[in-house]
C-alpha positions in Angstrom: 41.5 49.6 18.4 40.3 49.2 22.1 43.4 47.1 22.9 45.6 50.0 22.1 43.6 52.3 24.2 44.1 49.9 27.2 47.8 49.5 26.9 48.1 53.5 26.4 46.0 54.0 29.5 48.3 51.6 31.5 51.4 53.3 30.4 50.1 56.8 31.3 49.1 55.6 34.8 52.6 54.3 35.3 54.1 57.5 34.4 51.7 59.6 36.5 52.2 57.4 39.5 55.8 57.4 39.3 55.8 53.6 40.1 55.9 50.6 38.1 52.9 49.4 36.4 52.2 45.9 36.2 51.5 45.0 32.7 48.5 42.9 32.2 48.4 40.7 29.2 45.5 41.5 27.1 44.7 38.7 24.6 42.0 38.5 22.0 39.8 41.3 20.9 36.2 42.2 21.2 35.1 39.4 18.8 36.1 36.6 21.1 33.1 36.5 23.5 30.8 36.6 20.4 32.5 33.6 18.9 32.3 31.5 22.2 28.7 32.4 22.5 28.0 31.4 18.8 29.7 28.1 19.5 27.6 27.3 22.6 24.4 27.9 20.5 25.8 25.6 17.9 26.2 22.7 20.4 22.8 23.4 21.8 21.2 23.0 18.1 23.1 19.8 17.6 21.7 18.4 20.8 18.2 19.3 19.7 18.9 17.9 16.2 20.0 14.5 17.9 17.0 14.5 20.2 14.6 15.1 17.1 16.5 12.4 15.2 15.9 10.0 18.0 12.2 11.0 18.3 11.7 10.4 14.5 13.2 6.9 14.8 10.9 6.1 17.7 8.0 7.5 15.6 8.9 5.4 12.5 9.4 2.2 14.5 5.9 2.8 16.2 4.3 3.4 12.5 6.0 0.1 11.4 4.5 -1.9 14.4 1.2 -0.4 13.7 1.4 -1.5 10.0 2.5 -4.9 11.1 -0.4 -5.5 13.3 -2.8 -4.0 10.7 -1.3 -6.5 8.1 -1.8 -9.2 10.5 -5.3 -8.2 11.3 -6.2 -7.9 7.4 -4.6 -11.5 6.9 -6.8 -12.9 9.7 -9.8 -11.2 8.3 -9.1 -12.6 4.7 -8.6 -16.0 6.2 -11.8 -16.0 8.1 -13.7 -14.8 5.0 -12.3 -17.3 2.7 -13.0 -20.0 5.3 -16.6 -19.0 5.4 -17.1 -19.4 1.7 -18.1 -22.9 1.3 -19.2 -22.4 -2.2 -16.1 -22.2 -4.5 -15.6 -19.4 -7.0 -16.2 -21.8 -9.9 -19.7 -22.7 -8.3 -20.5 -19.2 -7.7 -19.9 -18.3 -11.3 -21.9 -21.3 -12.4 -24.8 -20.1 -10.3 -24.5 -16.6 -11.6 -24.6 -17.7 -15.2 -27.8 -19.8 -14.5 -29.4 -16.7 -13.3 -28.2 -14.2 -15.9 -27.1 -16.0 -19.2 -23.9 -14.4 -20.7 -20.2 -14.4 -20.1 -18.7 -14.1 -16.5 -16.1 -11.4 -16.6 -15.2 -11.6 -12.8 -16.1 -13.0 -9.4 -15.0 -11.5 -6.1 -15.6 -12.5 -2.5 -16.8 -9.3 -0.9 -18.0 -7.9 2.3 -21.6 -6.8 2.4 -22.3 -5.3 5.8 -21.7 -8.0 8.4 -21.8 -10.9 5.8 -19.9 -12.1 2.9 -21.1 -12.7 -0.7 -19.8 -13.7 -4.0 -20.2 -10.7 -6.5 -20.2 -12.0 -10.1 -19.9 -9.6 -13.0 -21.7 -11.0 -16.1 -21.8 -9.4 -19.5 -24.9 -10.2 -21.4 -25.3 -11.0 -25.2 -26.9 -7.8 -25.3 -23.9 -5.9 -24.0 -25.4 -5.2 -20.6 -23.4 -5.6 -17.3 -25.0 -7.5 -14.4 -23.8 -7.9 -10.8 -25.0 -11.1 -9.4 -24.8 -11.8 -5.7 -24.3 -15.4 -4.6 -24.6 -16.8 -1.1 -21.1 -18.3 -0.2 -22.7 -20.7 2.2 -25.6 -22.2 -0.2 -24.7 -21.1 -3.6 -28.1 -19.5 -4.1 -28.6 -16.3 -5.8 -29.4 -13.5 -3.4 -30.2 -11.0 -6.2 -28.7 -9.2 -9.3 -28.5 -5.6 -10.4 -28.2 -4.3 -14.0 -25.2 -1.9 -13.9 -25.8 1.4 -15.6 -22.3 1.7 -17.3 -22.4 4.2 -19.9 -18.7 3.8 -20.8 -18.7 1.9 -24.1 -14.8 1.6 -24.0 -15.0 -0.7 -21.1 -17.6 -3.1 -22.8 -15.4 -3.0 -25.9 -12.2 -3.7 -23.9 -13.9 -6.5 -22.3 -15.2 -8.1 -25.6 -11.9 -7.8 -27.2 -10.2 -9.5 -24.5 -12.7 -12.3 -24.5 -12.2 -12.8 -28.3 -8.8 -14.3 -27.5 -9.9 -16.2 -24.6 -10.6 -20.0 -24.8 -10.6 -20.5 -21.0 -13.7 -19.4 -19.2 -13.9 -17.7 -15.8 -15.0 -21.1 -14.4 -12.2 -22.8 -15.7 -9.6 -20.1 -14.7 -11.2 -20.5 -11.0 -10.7 -24.3 -11.1 -7.2 -23.9 -12.3 -6.3 -21.4 -9.6 -7.8 -23.6 -6.9 -4.9 -25.8 -7.2 -2.9 -23.0 -5.5 -5.3 -22.3 -2.7 -8.7 -21.0 -1.8 -9.8 -18.7 -4.8 -11.2 -15.4 -3.6 -11.1 -13.3 -6.8 -11.3 -14.0 -10.5 -10.8 -11.1 -12.9 -10.4 -10.9 -16.8 -7.1 -9.1 -17.6 -8.2 -6.8 -20.2 -5.2 -4.5 -20.5 -4.7 -5.4 -24.0 -1.3 -6.8 -23.6 -1.9 -10.6 -22.8 -4.9 -12.9 -22.6 -5.0 -14.1 -19.0 -7.1 -14.2 -15.9 -6.1 -12.5 -12.6 -6.7 -15.0 -9.7 -6.3 -14.3 -6.1 -6.0 -17.0 -3.5 -5.8 -17.0 0.3 -4.1 -19.7 2.5 -5.4 -20.9 5.7 -3.0 -18.5 7.5 -4.3 -15.5 5.6 -1.5 -15.4 3.3 -2.6 -14.0 0.0 -1.1 -14.9 -3.6 -1.8 -13.6 -7.0 -1.8 -15.7 -10.1 -2.1 -15.4 -13.8 -4.0 -18.1 -15.6 -3.4 -18.2 -19.3 -6.6 -17.5 -21.4 -5.7 -20.3 -23.7 -3.9 -23.1 -22.0 -5.2 -22.5 -18.3 -1.5 -22.7 -17.3 -1.0 -21.0 -13.8 2.0 -18.9 -13.1 2.8 -16.5 -10.3 1.9 -12.9 -11.1 5.3 -11.1 -10.9 3.7 -7.7 -11.4 2.2 -8.0 -7.9 5.7 -8.1 -6.5 6.6 -4.6 -7.5 
């Protein structure tokens, strides 16, 4: 519409002036500037997206580096903790059972403040749970505490798992010791298999998880830990 008005205006000017009007080529319409402006905005948006992507990549890389440092620190801490435990998991369990007669269900090398202790869970013949703390340097009993566990299902599951078990926690710890320094022994009471879960830590802090068959004491790598 506007283009036609411009052409008509030029023609009228030529007639009125009696001279020759120079025709100016008018191309496009009133939408052209808008399209050009829109294209410029789109380029600017693409540039911002590229910068945001680069920033995200740098942030992801920094997060990965922090995770790697944290993993190394955790491995170093685990290695130091395992090295400090002169008393083996098997010996810690034996000491706990002398203090609280019953069946050992787990033994874990835990942090207790600034020190490390063996924490052994014992299920007494009366069905009570006891947590027995053992000094990892001397093997002495540091104390014990009755666990006020009102969940009868946990006790029933543990007893059911123990019925199909001929390998004790001590024997599982000794079997796992062939793979490294044992830092944890736990009865697998999920009801699917009869086994002990055993964790070991190497001198460099590398941790491994193993399954000790509750009947044969055969040791195999815990494949579920790779998931």
